[in-house]
Structures are given as structure tokens and as C-alpha cells.
N, C-alpha and C positions, 0 to 999 in steps of 0.2 A: 476480586483477584483470579477466580480459576478463569473467567475472561480474558483476562491479562497475562496469565501464561498461553493461553490458548492462541491469544493472539499472536504472543510471541511466538508462536512454533510454527503457528503458520507461514508469516511474515522467514522465519527462515528457514524453514523447507521450501519456499518458494527461491528463495537466492538460492540454497544447496541442491534445487533440481533441475540445474543445468542452465538458468538462464545469464550466467553468462554477468553479473554485476558488475559493473565497476565501482570505482570507488566515486562522492560526488566528488574527487576533485579530479576526478581524472577527464581529457580537454574530449576524447574520441572514445562513442560508443564501444563498447565492445558488443559482438557477434552474441546472440540471444536464442535460443532455442524454441521460445515462443512470440511471438507477439505482441505489441504495449494493450493490446485490445483483449488478447485472450488472459495477459497478465492482473489486467481492473478485472476481467468479469470474474476471474477467480477467485481475486477478494471481494468482489460485493457477491461474490455467493457465499461467501463465511464471514458474510455480516459485515464487511467494514466498508466505512464513507470513504470513498479514494479524492485525494486534494491531486490534482494531476497537476504537474509544471511539465509544461511541452514545450520544445525548442523546433521550432520549423513548421512549415503550412501541409504535408502531406495527414491524408487519415491518419486514425491511431494503428490500423492494420498495417502498412508500410514501417511503421515505425518503432525503436529500440528501446529497452528498457535499459536504462544507465543504471538506476538506483532505488530503491526501495526503502525507506524511511518510519518508524512505527511513529505514530501519533498519540495523543493523548485519548484517554478513556474520557467518555462525557455523560457525566453522572447528574440524576434528579435526585431527590428528596423525596422520597414516600413515607406514608402511615403506615405502621406495622401494626403486629395487634399487640393491646391492650396501649396505645396514645404512642406507645414508640417511633422512631423514627429511623430509616436506613436509606443509605447511601445506594439506589440503583445504578446499574449500567446500561445507558441508551445505547450507545453503540459506539465502537473506537474506530480512530481515524488512522487511515495509513497516507504518507507523501509519497508520488511514485514521479518519478525524474524519468524524460521521456526523449528522445533525441532522433528526430527523423532528417533521411540520405540530404535535402536540401539546408539542413544546417552547416554554415562551416566551421570548421573545428575552429 
């Protein structure tokens, strides 16, 4: 539970931190303060497995983030003391939508 709350806070901080994120329904990319590559690296550094949805052919360093959406936590059942079991979070996914300059609106 603690990891899920932290995950939501990280994604929220990235959104509020000047990324200029647009809604998924918006057709044109908004200007961003960081590149898609930097955003993805930040999420990965915070333990997220990033699932990328990219439109365009340029490298990520030239593309803009359109949206960041939280994914689900991937869990495993592990044995706790006394033969009990508990659910342990292995990692949490984050979906990143990216648009590159070559993509037509």
C-alpha cells in the first residue's frame, strides 16, 4: 500500500513539475520542460517499469511526453513467518505516451 501511494505521488509530482502534460484526448503535444527520455529515466530510477506508447520516428531525446498514466502493481505471494503468506509488490508499471516531431497531428 505504501508503494502505491508513493507511486501516485511520483507520477503526480512529475505531472506538476512542469512537464506540461496534456490529456490523452488532446491531439497535439504540449511543450515540456524535459524530454521523454529524461521523464522515462526518472520513472525508472524511482522503480517503475515503463510501458511506452510512442508516435513518431525520432529518438526519445527529441520527443515530448503527452501523458503519464499509473499502471498496476505487479505482486507475488511470498511466505511469511509461521507459514503465513503475504502479497509483496515486485514493481509498479507506468504508462508514458510520447509524441515526436514527425508525428502528424
